[in-house]
Structures are given as C-alpha cells and as structure tokens.
MIVEXMAR-914227 format. One line per 10 residues: number of its first residue (from 0); their letters; for each residue y, x, z of C-alpha. Coordinates in steps of 0.05 Angstrom, whole numbers, plus 5000, padded with zeros to 4 digits. Example, Ala and Ser with C-alpha at 12.3 -4.5 7.8 and 13.67 -1.06 7.14 Angstrom:
0	as	4910,5246,5156; 4979,5273,5143
% end
This chain:
0	mrthaqavvi	4865,4400,5475; 4822,4400,5413; 4752,4427,5418; 4747,4443,5344; 4796,4471,5292; 4795,4499,5223; 4834,4559,5249; 4859,4583,5317; 4922,4625,5314; 4931,4670,5375
10	gggvigcsil	5004,4686,5389; 5066,4643,5391; 5117,4692,5363; 5151,4683,5296; 5091,4709,5257; 5039,4665,5291; 5083,4603,5282; 5096,4620,5209; 5021,4627,5195; 5008,4560,5229
20	yhltklgwtd	5063,4527,5188; 5039,4555,5122; 4966,4536,5136; 4990,4464,5142; 5028,4471,5077; 4962,4488,5042; 4929,4427,5072; 4896,4455,5135; 4923,4408,5189; 4867,4415,5239
30	vvllerdelt	4895,4480,5266; 4914,4504,5335; 4961,4557,5361; 4950,4587,5430; 5006,4623,5467; 4995,4659,5533; 5067,4644,5556; 5125,4609,5522; 5139,4612,5447; 5177,4676,5428
40	sgstwhaaan	5151,4715,5489; 5140,4788,5471; 5180,4821,5416; 5206,4760,5380; 5259,4736,5429; 5299,4801,5433; 5295,4819,5359; 5359,4835,5321; 5331,4788,5268; 5365,4819,5207
50	ihglhdstni	5342,4794,5139; 5343,4831,5073; 5306,4824,5007; 5297,4892,4976; 5241,4941,4991; 5213,5002,4956; 5148,4962,4945; 5157,4908,4892; 5109,4860,4924; 5140,4868,4993
60	sriqhytmnl	5208,4854,4959; 5178,4790,4931; 5155,4764,4999; 5220,4785,5033; 5259,4748,4979; 5215,4687,4991; 5228,4692,5066; 5304,4696,5058; 5303,4635,5013; 5258,4596,5060
70	yngleaetgq	5301,4591,5123; 5353,4541,5099; 5299,4496,5071; 5259,4502,5135; 5320,4481,5175; 5331,4421,5130; 5258,4401,5133; 5250,4404,5208; 5320,4390,5235; 5313,4452,5278
80	scgvfqpgsl	5370,4502,5269; 5348,4571,5246; 5416,4601,5261; 5421,4627,5190; 5480,4672,5175; 5483,4701,5104; 5549,4737,5097; 5515,4790,5054; 5495,4862,5064; 5526,4927,5041
90	ylaqtvereh	5479,4985,5026; 5511,5054,5028; 5486,5119,4996; 5512,5184,5024; 5463,5228,4986; 5439,5235,4915; 5369,5214,4937; 5394,5151,4970; 5433,5135,4907; 5370,5142,4866
100	qlrlqaakak	5333,5095,4914; 5388,5042,4913; 5394,5044,4837; 5319,5035,4830; 5322,4976,4877; 5380,4946,4837; 5340,4953,4773; 5280,4918,4806; 5326,4863,4830; 5350,4851,4759
110	lygmnfhevd	5278,4849,4734; 5256,4799,4787; 5319,4756,4787; 5342,4778,4857; 5415,4784,4875; 5429,4858,4889; 5481,4897,4850; 5532,4953,4854; 5604,4942,4876; 5662,4990,4875
120	rdeaerlhpl	5700,5015,4936; 5757,4965,4929; 5709,4907,4929; 5670,4937,4988; 5733,4945,5028; 5751,4873,5015; 5682,4851,5037; 5683,4894,5101; 5752,4921,5119; 5727,4956,5182
130	vnfdgircim	5682,5006,5144; 5706,5076,5126; 5675,5088,5058; 5693,5162,5053; 5636,5204,5028; 5597,5145,5000; 5568,5158,4931; 5543,5088,4915; 5551,5018,4946; 5503,4961,4933
140	wepdggnvdp	5516,4888,4951; 5464,4837,4971; 5500,4770,4978; 5442,4736,5013; 5432,4788,5068; 5447,4771,5140; 5410,4749,5202; 5378,4690,5236; 5366,4664,5306; 5297,4688,5330
150	sgvtnayaag	5284,4629,5375; 5310,4579,5324; 5266,4605,5267; 5204,4607,5311; 5215,4537,5336; 5229,4512,5266; 5161,4538,5242; 5130,4506,5303; 5164,4439,5290; 5142,4439,5218
160	araagaeiir	5071,4455,5237; 5069,4401,5291; 5097,4349,5244; 5039,4363,5196; 4987,4354,5251; 4979,4424,5281; 4972,4432,5357; 5010,4485,5397; 4986,4499,5467; 5032,4542,5511
170	fcpvtgteqq	5014,4578,5575; 4943,4584,5550; 4918,4656,5547; 4856,4672,5506; 4801,4702,5549; 4747,4711,5497; 4731,4707,5423; 4657,4703,5408; 4626,4704,5338; 4571,4653,5328
180	pygtwivrtp	4507,4665,5287; 4534,4632,5224; 4602,4666,5224; 4643,4614,5262; 4677,4630,5328; 4685,4604,5399; 4754,4618,5428; 4753,4615,5504; 4814,4596,5547; 4825,4572,5618
190	kgdiatewvv	4840,4503,5589; 4774,4499,5551; 4738,4527,5491; 4753,4516,5417; 4701,4522,5362; 4734,4547,5298; 4720,4573,5229; 4776,4625,5232; 4808,4667,5287; 4878,4693,5270
200	naaglwgrev	4903,4750,5314; 4979,4747,5312; 4986,4768,5385; 5044,4817,5375; 5049,4865,5434; 4980,4843,5456; 4947,4851,5388; 4904,4909,5413; 4880,4870,5473; 4863,4808,5434
210	aalagitlpl	4827,4849,5381; 4786,4883,5436; 4758,4815,5456; 4722,4815,5389; 4702,4888,5393; 4757,4911,5345; 4801,4973,5355; 4868,4967,5319; 4912,5029,5307; 4974,5004,5342
220	qptehqyfvt	5024,5035,5390; 5086,5004,5422; 5153,5040,5431; 5219,5023,5463; 5276,5004,5417; 5349,4995,5432; 5410,4961,5404; 5476,4942,5435; 5529,4889,5424; 5603,4904,5433
230	etiaeidald	5656,4863,5466; 5702,4821,5422; 5738,4862,5368; 5808,4837,5353; 5802,4848,5277; 5738,4807,5275; 5768,4753,5320; 5826,4746,5271; 5780,4735,5210; 5763,4666,5185
240	rrlpsvadrd	5696,4690,5157; 5635,4730,5179; 5630,4803,5161; 5571,4828,5121; 5520,4874,5153; 5520,4948,5137; 5458,4987,5118; 5478,5060,5125; 5408,5088,5128; 5430,5159,5118
250	geyylrqegk	5468,5149,5183; 5404,5124,5217; 5431,5061,5248; 5440,4988,5229; 5502,4947,5241; 5522,4874,5235; 5569,4822,5266; 5546,4788,5329; 5593,4735,5356; 5663,4766,5351
260	gllvgayekn	5635,4836,5362; 5586,4883,5328; 5513,4895,5339; 5489,4967,5329; 5417,4989,5331; 5384,5057,5322; 5319,5093,5313; 5329,5157,5351; 5291,5222,5344; 5277,5226,5418
270	lrfwaeegtp	5236,5163,5420; 5199,5135,5479; 5128,5108,5475; 5107,5049,5518; 5041,5019,5543; 4997,5073,5514; 4938,5049,5554; 4949,4975,5539; 5004,4923,5542; 5010,4892,5612
280	qgfghelfad	4983,4821,5613; 5041,4797,5656; 5096,4824,5611; 5139,4770,5580; 5215,4766,5574; 5229,4832,5610; 5271,4888,5582; 5272,4962,5598; 5329,4999,5631; 5387,5018,5586
290	dleriednmm	5384,5089,5559; 5441,5095,5509; 5441,5171,5515; 5378,5171,5473; 5415,5140,5414; 5482,5176,5425; 5478,5216,5360; 5464,5152,5321; 5521,5117,5357; 5570,5172,5338
300	raiervpavg	5551,5165,5265; 5562,5090,5269; 5630,5101,5301; 5650,5151,5247; 5632,5099,5194; 5661,5039,5232; 5714,5065,5281; 5721,4996,5314; 5652,5007,5346; 5680,5064,5388
310	eagikrving	5742,5026,5408; 5706,4966,5436; 5669,4960,5502; 5595,4947,5505; 5578,4876,5524; 5503,4883,5531; 5445,4929,5514; 5377,4907,5492; 5321,4956,5504; 5255,4922,5488
320	pmiwspdsnv	5186,4938,5462; 5161,4934,5391; 5091,4951,5366; 5076,4996,5306; 5020,5014,5259; 5012,5087,5235; 5053,5073,5171; 5098,5018,5199; 5067,4966,5154; 5031,4905,5182
330	lfgpvpelsn	4956,4907,5194; 4939,4847,5152; 4877,4811,5129; 4805,4795,5148; 4769,4849,5187; 4716,4872,5136; 4662,4883,5188; 4667,4811,5216; 4667,4742,5186; 4731,4701,5188
340	yfccngiipg	4772,4744,5236; 4842,4752,5209; 4893,4804,5233; 4968,4802,5227; 4992,4857,5274; 5044,4912,5279; 5101,4877,5244; 5169,4912,5247; 5218,4874,5200; 5189,4808,5224
350	fsqsggmgll	5247,4763,5205; 5252,4792,5135; 5177,4782,5125; 5156,4724,5169; 5156,4671,5114; 5120,4714,5062; 5071,4739,5114; 5054,4667,5134; 5048,4647,5061; 5001,4704,5043
360	aadwivtget	4959,4696,5106; 4949,4622,5089; 4933,4641,5017; 4879,4689,5040; 4848,4643,5092; 4848,4580,5050; 4836,4606,4979; 4801,4673,4994; 4855,4718,4964; 4930,4730,4965
370	rydmfawdva	4971,4715,4903; 5000,4786,4905; 4963,4852,4912; 4980,4871,4984; 4934,4931,4994; 4994,4967,5025; 4987,4918,5083; 4911,4911,5084; 4880,4926,5151; 4824,4959,5111
380	rfgdwadaaf	4869,5017,5091; 4853,5049,5159; 4783,5064,5185; 4757,5086,5253; 4784,5155,5238; 4853,5128,5255; 4844,5141,5329; 4894,5138,5386; 4920,5209,5376; 4931,5199,5301
390	tkarvgdqya	4964,5131,5313; 5012,5159,5365; 5031,5218,5322; 5043,5175,5260; 5081,5121,5299; 5126,5175,5329; 5140,5201,5259; 5152,5131,5231; 5199,5111,5287; 5240,5176,5286
400	nrfkihfpne	5245,5172,5210; 5251,5097,5203; 5307,5102,5152; 5281,5164,5116; 5268,5152,5043; 5194,5145,5024; 5194,5188,4962; 5143,5183,4906; 5083,5228,4920; 5108,5241,4991
410	eraagrpmrk	5058,5266,5042; 5077,5267,5116; 5044,5318,5162; 5044,5279,5228; 4975,5271,5259; 4940,5316,5208; 4891,5343,5192; 4844,5287,5212; 4782,5298,5170; 4765,5361,5130
420	rpaydiqkgl	4711,5372,5079; 4669,5436,5084; 4708,5470,5027; 4775,5459,5062; 4785,5531,5086; 4766,5560,5018; 4815,5513,4984; 4869,5529,5034; 4859,5603,5021; 4868,5590,4947
430	gavfglnygw	4937,5560,4961; 4918,5487,4964; 4973,5439,4986; 4937,5380,5016; 4947,5305,5017; 4917,5250,5059; 4867,5200,5029; 4833,5152,5076; 4836,5204,5131; 4810,5261,5088
440	ehplwyaqvp	4849,5323,5069; 4845,5335,4994; 4879,5385,4948; 4941,5359,4912; 4959,5424,4877; 4950,5499,4885; 5010,5542,4902; 5013,5616,4885; 5036,5630,4957; 4988,5601,5009
450	gtedtdgftr	5025,5561,5061; 5074,5531,5011; 5092,5459,5027; 5113,5401,4982; 5186,5385,4971; 5203,5312,4963; 5250,5273,4918; 5255,5226,4859; 5264,5285,4811; 5215,5339,4791
460	qnwwapvgqe	5197,5379,4853; 5169,5448,4870; 5098,5428,4849; 5119,5405,4779; 5110,5472,4743; 5046,5495,4780; 5013,5428,4764; 5030,5440,4692; 4994,5507,4695; 4932,5473,4724
470	crmlrenagi	4932,5421,4668; 4938,5473,4613; 4883,5515,4645; 4835,5456,4643; 4853,5433,4573; 4848,5504,4545; 4789,5530,4587; 4762,5491,4646; 4783,5465,4714; 4748,5450,4780
480	idisnfakyr	4773,5385,4813; 4750,5363,4883; 4726,5291,4875; 4696,5284,4945; 4745,5227,4960; 4709,5180,4913; 4670,5127,4951; 4596,5136,4939; 4540,5086,4951; 4465,5083,4941
490	ckgpgaeswl	4428,5018,4927; 4353,5023,4931; 4295,4974,4931; 4260,4923,4887; 4321,4878,4885; 4373,4933,4871; 4383,4917,4798; 4388,4841,4808; 4436,4849,4867; 4482,4896,4829
500	navfantmpk	4482,4850,4770; 4502,4793,4817; 4559,4834,4845; 4588,4869,4784; 4614,4839,4719; 4579,4888,4672; 4504,4892,4661; 4471,4948,4699; 4440,5006,4660; 4369,4992,4636
510	svgrscltpl	4348,5065,4627; 4339,5116,4682; 4393,5169,4676; 4445,5124,4644; 4512,5102,4672; 4560,5045,4659; 4631,5027,4678; 4640,4959,4710; 4696,4917,4740; 4690,4881,4807
520	igkrggiagd	4723,4813,4802; 4769,4780,4854; 4773,4708,4875; 4829,4693,4825; 4794,4729,4767; 4831,4795,4774; 4806,4867,4778; 4786,4879,4851; 4755,4946,4834; 4726,4991,4779
530	ftvtrlaede	4661,5029,4789; 4613,5076,4755; 4541,5055,4766; 4484,5103,4750; 4410,5087,4748; 4373,5142,4785; 4305,5110,4784; 4272,5043,4770; 4292,5018,4838; 4352,5064,4855
540	fwiigsgmae	4425,5064,4834; 4485,5108,4851; 4553,5074,4853; 4621,5108,4853; 4688,5075,4866; 4756,5085,4898; 4752,5123,4964; 4813,5092,4996; 4786,5023,4980; 4717,5032,5011
550	ryhqrffkav	4730,4988,5071; 4767,4938,5027; 4708,4932,4980; 4661,4917,5037; 4686,4845,5035; 4661,4837,4964; 4594,4871,4974; 4581,4827,5036; 4594,4764,4994; 4527,4771,4958
560	plpggttfes	4465,4773,5003; 4419,4833,4993; 4348,4815,4970; 4291,4831,5018; 4270,4904,5019; 4334,4927,4986; 4387,4971,5019; 4459,4986,5002; 4491,5043,5041; 4553,5086,5038
570	ktddfcgfnv	4540,5159,5023; 4614,5180,5022; 4610,5222,5085; 4544,5253,5065; 4562,5276,4995; 4619,5317,4966; 4632,5337,4895; 4672,5369,4839; 4690,5350,4769; 4684,5410,4722
580	agpksrdmlq	4720,5392,4658; 4750,5425,4597; 4726,5453,4530; 4691,5512,4564; 4660,5471,4620; 4591,5467,4586; 4587,5542,4575; 4611,5555,4646; 4560,5508,4678; 4503,5529,4632
590	rltnsslata	4506,5599,4663; 4486,5567,4730; 4428,5523,4710; 4363,5522,4671; 4375,5449,4652; 4402,5441,4582; 4472,5414,4580; 4473,5407,4505; 4496,5339,4479; 4427,5324,4451
600	dfpfmaskwi	4397,5334,4520; 4455,5310,4563; 4499,5260,4525; 4561,5226,4548; 4548,5174,4604; 4481,5207,4621; 4461,5233,4689; 4406,5273,4722; 4391,5315,4783; 4398,5389,4766
610	elsgirvlal	4404,5455,4803; 4465,5499,4799; 4450,5568,4828; 4398,5536,4872; 4443,5479,4896; 4416,5409,4880; 4470,5365,4849; 4473,5297,4816; 4507,5312,4750; 4542,5256,4713
620	rvsftgdlgw	4569,5267,4643; 4635,5231,4655; 4705,5256,4665; 4769,5222,4688; 4808,5277,4653; 4787,5250,4585; 4758,5318,4568; 4688,5345,4563; 4662,5349,4634; 4612,5333,4689
630	elhcaapdqa	4618,5303,4758; 4575,5343,4806; 4556,5310,4871; 4522,5351,4925; 4502,5344,4998; 4563,5356,5041; 4535,5420,5074; 4529,5451,5004; 4601,5437,4983; 4632,5504,5004
640	rllevllqag	4576,5544,4971; 4580,5502,4908; 4655,5515,4903; 4644,5590,4911; 4592,5588,4856; 4637,5549,4809; 4697,5593,4822; 4656,5656,4809; 4628,5628,4744; 4697,5604,4723
650	qefgagpvgs	4727,5673,4725; 4693,5692,4659; 4721,5630,4625; 4791,5628,4653; 4775,5569,4697; 4800,5555,4767; 4816,5500,4818; 4856,5439,4797; 4888,5388,4844; 4894,5313,4842
660	ralmslrvek	4966,5314,4816; 4941,5349,4753; 4886,5297,4748; 4939,5243,4749; 4974,5276,4690; 4910,5287,4651; 4885,5215,4658; 4953,5186,4638; 4952,5230,4575; 4887,5194,4559
670	gygswsreys	4915,5126,4578; 4863,5116,4634; 4880,5065,4688; 4869,5076,4762; 4852,5028,4818; 4912,5004,4860; 4959,5023,4803; 4934,4994,4737; 4875,4957,4766; 4886,4906,4821
680	peywpqevgl	4868,4833,4836; 4935,4813,4805; 4913,4834,4735; 4864,4796,4691; 4809,4833,4653; 4839,4818,4585; 4908,4843,4608; 4880,4911,4626; 4829,4917,4570; 4767,4908,4614
690	drlckmgkdf	4746,4841,4588; 4695,4876,4543; 4659,4898,4607; 4653,4827,4634; 4585,4803,4609; 4591,4728,4608; 4518,4717,4593; 4499,4731,4665; 4522,4707,4733; 4564,4753,4776
700	lnkeavvatl	4612,4749,4835; 4672,4704,4820; 4650,4693,4748; 4680,4623,4748; 4748,4654,4760; 4739,4700,4700; 4719,4641,4657; 4784,4608,4677; 4827,4668,4664; 4795,4686,4597
710	akeprehlvl	4811,4616,4574; 4885,4632,4582; 4933,4674,4542; 4947,4741,4575; 5011,4739,4615; 5024,4813,4600; 4986,4873,4577; 4976,4946,4596; 5011,4997,4551; 5024,5071,4548
720	leldaaqtda	5096,5093,4538; 5128,5158,4516; 5197,5169,4547; 5254,5203,4511; 5246,5277,4525; 5320,5294,4522; 5336,5241,4574; 5280,5258,4622; 5296,5332,4617; 5369,5318,4630
730	snadatggep	5351,5276,4691; 5298,5326,4712; 5255,5266,4727; 5196,5226,4701; 5174,5156,4717; 5130,5153,4780; 5112,5080,4786; 5150,5016,4799; 5207,5028,4750; 5227,4965,4712
740	ifkdgegvgr	5221,4963,4636; 5275,4928,4595; 5277,4909,4521; 5345,4891,4491; 5371,4882,4562; 5317,4834,4584; 5264,4852,4635; 5195,4856,4603; 5153,4895,4653; 5145,4953,4701
750	vtsgtygytv	5113,5021,4705; 5048,5028,4744; 5037,5103,4735; 5085,5155,4710; 5079,5230,4701; 5093,5288,4654; 5038,5301,4603; 5039,5376,4604; 4987,5388,4550; 5019,5339,4501
760	skslalgyvk	5091,5357,4521; 5111,5285,4534; 5139,5246,4592; 5090,5188,4598; 5082,5122,4635; 5030,5068,4640; 5057,4998,4652; 5051,4924,4642; 5096,4889,4592; 5104,4820,4560
770	gavpgdhvdv	5140,4807,4495; 5133,4879,4472; 5081,4913,4429; 5062,4983,4406; 5118,5013,4364; 5172,4977,4403; 5229,5015,4435; 5246,4997,4507; 5284,5025,4567; 5248,5051,4629
780	mvlgrphgak	5293,5053,4691; 5279,5124,4715; 5324,5138,4775; 5349,5067,4765; 5382,5085,4698; 5357,5068,4628; 5315,5120,4593; 5293,5105,4523; 5218,5099,4511; 5169,5080,4456
790	ilheppfdpk	5105,5040,4466; 5049,5082,4437; 4994,5057,4391; 4944,5105,4420; 4940,5158,4475; 4969,5225,4455; 4908,5265,4478; 4843,5259,4439; 4853,5185,4420; 4784,5181,4387
800	gkrlra	4747,5211,4447; 4717,5268,4407; 4725,5320,4463; 4698,5272,4515; 4633,5265,4475; 4629,5335,4447
% end
C-alpha cells in the first residue's frame, strides 16, 4: 500500500470510483481509494440505476447529459460492461404545472443540443404499448434515457482508474483523518497510514461518520426506500425490443423494464427514517424487511397507468437505505473551514450524475474551480444552523415530495423557522410572508391578511399584485426593506487596506467615508462575488456581500494571508439593517437625525455613523433599488426599535415595509445584476460589465486569470429584455430565470432573472446572449413557449441615474 498520494478517496461506491477515475483523467495518477468493505457496498449495489438528462437546473442538466453520454465510452475504454440500456424515457404531464415544467425542459434541451422533445399519443403508444395515456396533457420523449448496471458502472470506473495508475484498497476502513500543520493530511487505516494533499469524503451512508473523524458535522439523514420487480409479463416477453422507462411524476412513482418484467419504485408520504444516530459500521449488503403497504397508494397509481403491473406477481422487493441532504442535492466541494478536505455526500440520482460529479470534483481539486457554477451543490450553502432537527424535517419533506415540482420562488416550510432576527415578530404582525436565506427568516412580501401563505406555480401567484403595491409605494414615496441578510465583515488594522486591495479587483476607497463596488475574481477569471467596501477610518473597512454566499466566500478570503496586526471578522450575526429608499426617503430620515442628509453633505457612495432617534447606525448612501436611498446598519439588539421608528416616521410620507420580491423587481427595472444569478464564476468581467472595476495596475487575487480572459472576445453579454406585454398578460406569466432565448429559431442565450417591472409597466428579464444586440427582437421561452421580446438599449427606470444621485 502506498504511503503517500496526491489524493485519498474514501468510499468505493459509484461516486468515489468516478472521482478517482476523473482525477486520473486530469493527470493525477498518484491517487488511492479506500473502501471499508467491497466495492459497491452501501447504497450503490441496490440502486435502481435509472439515467436521465433533464433537470430544472441548467447546469445539473449539463452534467447529467455528460454522464449519460459517458457510459458507452467508459465501457469501450475499459472492457468492463456497464450494462447500459437506453430504450428511452417517456415523461408524462397530468397537470398544467407539469406541462409547463416539461415544456421548459424541452426548450432548454433545444438550446443546449440535448435530445428531448414532445411526441403525440399515437407515437407514445407505439413506444410503450402497456401505458394507458388517458388524462395525459403532454408527453415528452428522451431517446437516450434508460438505466445501467450499478456494479458494472462502478467497476468500469475502478478499472479505468487502475489502468491509469490509481490504487484501490478494499476491506480497509479509515480510522482517522488528521490535518497537518501545512494543510496536508494523514489518513489512518489498519493497513497503514497515507500522507496526502487531499482527502475526498465519498463515503455514502457513512459520510457523516467519516466527516466526524475530521471534526466536521454534515447535514445528512438516511431513509429507507423501496422498489419492486414483477414476474415475467407476457406482453414484454413477446417483444423483440426493450420498453422505455416511464416518468409519471404526478403519479409519484417511477417505472421501467427489468428483465422481462417491470421495476416500480416509489417515494411514499409515510416515509421511514433510518440510522438517525449514525450508520452502523458493520452494515454492508443487507436490506430491510419488505413493507409494500407503505407504498400501496403509489403502487395503485402505477397500476392505473400501466395495468400490467397489477396483473403480474412480484418477483422481489428491494428495501434499502439511501442518504439525503436537506434539499436532496449533493453536499459538494472543499469544506471552507479546512484545507484540502473535499466532500461529495448525500447523492440521490447517483447514476444520472456520477460522471459529471466525478468530472467537477476533479476540476475543483486539480484546477481550483469547477467549469460550471455549482453553488446549488456547494457544501457551503449550509452552515452550522442546519442541525439534526432541521435536517430530519427537510429530508422528510424532500423524500415525501420527491416528484413535486420545484416552482420558481418556492419556499418550503419544513424545519422552519430556524433563525429569526429581532424584528421578526413586528414584521409578522405587519403581514410578512417569510422566506429562508442561509437559515434566516426574511420578509418576501407583505400580505394584507396576516397569516397568508405563498401559492406556487409558473404563472403569476397570489403575491404578484401585493408586490406591485410595494414597488409603487417605494417609487412614489419611500419603502423600508430588511437587508439584514447581507453578509457583513469588518477589516481593521494597519494592513487592512493592503489586504483588501490584494483580495478584491477594485482599488479600495482612499478617503474615510467613501465606498466602492468591487468584484471578487475566481480561479478561471469569472465573478466569484460582488461587494461594497466602505472606509470607516484610516485602518478600518466595512465590507458587504451576498449573505447566502458567506461561507462560500471564506475560501477566497483565506487564500490571501492577513498581515500582522490586522483582523477580518464576520459581523453578519451582530448587525441588522434596512434600506430606506424612494424619492421621499431623505425627508423621512431627516426627521429622525441631526446629521444633514443633503447631497452636498451626504453624496452618493458616501457613508458615516449617524443617530436616528438615538439609535446609532452606519448609513451608506447606496441603494439596490436604483432609487434615492440609504442602507442603515445597526446593532442587532436595536433592529426592532429601529424598524418601529422608521415605520412611525414613514406614516407621514406614505412609506411602509417592502419585501425582497419587490426589491427583485426594482433592481431589474434598473438593470442591476445579482450574485448567483447574473454574477457567478462562469461569467467574465467584460461579459457582465464589471471589467471597469478590475484595476489592472495593481495585484489582486486571481489577477492572472482576468488578464487571460480580458485578452479574449466575450463569449456572450448581459442584456435587459422587455417581453411582449400582450403575450405575458395572456399567459399570466413572466420570465423567472432559466428560460432559453432564441433568435430566428436559433438558441442565443438564457434568462438569469425575470420579473414584472411594476413601476415601468413592463415584463422584464436579464439574461446572457450571443449574436444579439440592443434593438434586436428575440423569443423568450416563458412556460416553454415563445414570447416575443426586445433587447433594450438602456434600463427603463432612471437610465441616467439622476434619482440615485439626487
């Protein structure tokens, strides 16, 4: 056994073997995989192993498409059969909402060159004569869908990795992982220790236990999951071809051919958790006792759709464990608090994602960043607030609603509230409908009737009109927006300015009381973050960024050593705040303070500590609404009192509370981008219009990558679109994000943010396009159908910024 390796992968399931294989493809051949038992022990061996390409997330669709296309090549490369069956998959829509979802996916497939399109009932019956298509509104066909052999795929990855020089050691449990002073690791096993640069936790059902060896707590919870296989069905036995799988997600089951029978699996409402206190070390190829009564309702729906299921006997039942994260996405990436510890845990559709997951893990480990923005998977999206109770509640909701549509703007209630700001009860009394942001409850919108809940769908919902009222109130008078979710940091000390200049692309403010906007650059030269930095004193700065990305951004801040005597600390939990914006915001706030808010004394992008009715606040003359306004940051214990003061002052001026959905509309009216939508590591500074903020006369983090990207022509550029009002009104829908954009029938881009601009009376969208310029007419695939749109030359609200600087 080797005593040194570039990386040690822990776990010999399909994911661990894929990561090992892909590391060798990127040139890392001194790598080792440790498996406590035999390869495929755990969840891999009993998986149904279905494969499909389309997903609501565009980037997850990309990696699933990669995975589907990999298996045949992997088989040819290694000589190890992957048991690939690709008879295709039929996707059925019983509801209007499911039809919207499938049509959106078909539009994305056309944009990205994936094979997924609508078929009529006659063609569907020819493809699968056993299905009863009564009541089906829409049928989509994915010719490459199917399934693989779990053991075959795992062993093919292993064979490919071994052939490139990797070592796989079975029956070798890991007993310790110890970080060394310079960031490397010692992995301890009964067969000896291995020194390594990287530890990769791909331990499946034992992911929690392996993480605990390094002092890490992962939000994971296993459940039982059942599927059954029927005896031989005569109609299938008589066919000379394999039947396609059936994705009837409104029926809450999955179905495909297995042998000469059918395999049917279900995610029941009456789920059963397993191993809540930890996965038994001795567990391996065991299964749980059959309990088909739990999935009886799902079975009956499957029988109604495919009557042959009910006529055949049951050959075998598989009831085995699977392990989930709180949102059913993988926990993926380096743990921000440690050096070189990589997680890949909580994978559910493992055989649809194994290839892409291995590719992106190898990307990140070898090059420092993935080729796609995968924040939806990033382990950093959860903090220590995601405790065992929250995880269990969310996993229960995810399992029981596995096939429920994830609608745009959807907020699920399970496990909440987790963290509440001091003003929560006041906001709730005002009718606030709350969303979840990195564990915090925050107001989305304000209902006239307290206790009102969101409705969900692809069309305009119950919050659409009230949000419009909030927007108009702010634009005409003033609005009070809770901005406590912003991440807030303080950098203080003699090296503060030099350190911030070494981290961020823009030059830090020279004068006390001035602010600047600055990008944070990723390894590949993209936009890893956007921040507002304010100089509070000669040796003190205040930094504001995306709240949900605070743990993610730790990786970048740690990459530049702090100078001696200088501190950088998060103040997010300690400070709350409000943005007061609108044409009457100055008059409203001036009533509460002796500090002059006149432009001559408090210009745009200025800041100072002031008192509002005796409450000390850091006031910044900036506004994400694009209107005259101030951000007001106060100590957390003062938040409730500050809100009361602002609400009372606002009464005279027709001002009131405004939620984050209105803020979304207001910032799109102004054409402002937002992190994780318009700004991500995938986009270059010149593509998003932030190249002017990259000061190339100084050194900063990943500057060499920016130099390389700026030398290239932009691949695409960010634009603002106005959608045809008659069409959006007829559809009762606006773009929400992810919709493809076509020009003359050819795909040219996709929407990143979409909303209705209530104060400009336009349906608007921000998006990236190539081969299209302002003034061009394009089609945006709202609800998966073409809606005419025009690329605007300038934002419809205050294009010259006069109100912002008033």
